[in-house]
C-alpha positions in Angstrom: 39.2 38.5 157.5 42.0 38.4 160.1 41.9 35.5 162.6 41.6 36.1 166.2 41.6 34.0 169.4 39.7 34.4 172.6 39.4 32.7 175.9 36.6 33.2 178.3 38.4 33.5 181.6 35.3 34.1 183.8 31.6 33.7 183.2 29.9 36.4 185.2 26.2 36.5 184.4 23.5 35.9 181.8 21.7 39.1 181.2 18.9 37.8 179.0 17.9 34.9 176.7 16.1 35.4 173.4 13.5 33.2 171.7 16.1 31.3 169.7 18.0 30.5 172.9 20.9 32.9 172.4 22.1 34.4 175.7 23.4 37.9 176.3 26.3 37.3 178.7 28.7 39.4 180.7 32.0 37.6 180.7 35.7 38.3 181.2 37.4 37.5 177.8 41.1 37.6 176.8 41.2 38.5 173.1 44.4 37.5 171.2 46.2 36.7 174.4 45.8 40.2 175.8 44.7 41.0 179.4 41.0 40.0 179.9 38.3 42.7 179.5 34.7 42.7 180.5 32.6 41.7 177.5 28.9 41.9 176.7 27.6 40.0 173.7 25.1 37.3 172.6 26.2 33.6 172.5 24.6 30.7 170.7 23.0 28.0 172.9 26.0 25.7 172.5 28.5 28.6 172.9 30.1 27.9 169.5 29.0 31.2 167.9 29.0 34.8 169.0 27.3 38.0 167.9 28.9 41.5 167.8 29.4 42.9 171.3 31.4 45.3 173.3 34.5 44.9 175.4 35.3 47.3 178.3 38.2 47.8 180.6 37.6 47.9 184.3 37.8 51.7 184.2 35.3 51.9 181.3 32.9 49.6 183.2 33.2 51.8 186.3 32.4 54.9 184.2 29.4 53.1 182.7 28.2 52.0 186.1 28.4 55.6 187.4 26.5 56.9 184.4 23.8 54.3 184.8 23.5 55.0 188.6 22.9 58.7 187.7 20.1 57.8 185.2 16.5 57.5 186.1 15.6 54.1 184.7 
């Protein structure tokens, strides 16, 4: 498996916490030294492990926001 690096440049919000203490977080993360992106994924209680997630550019996040605003939730 290829190695990668990441840096959490801004912690924005905790969206939820599961029974095991893992938190679903919205953060700004720089992957492999690239420009930071918005990132949603689960993190272990001590922050040492992460689950699969999704990274979005600002434009993609704006598009998602618009879609969610149009939905009846």
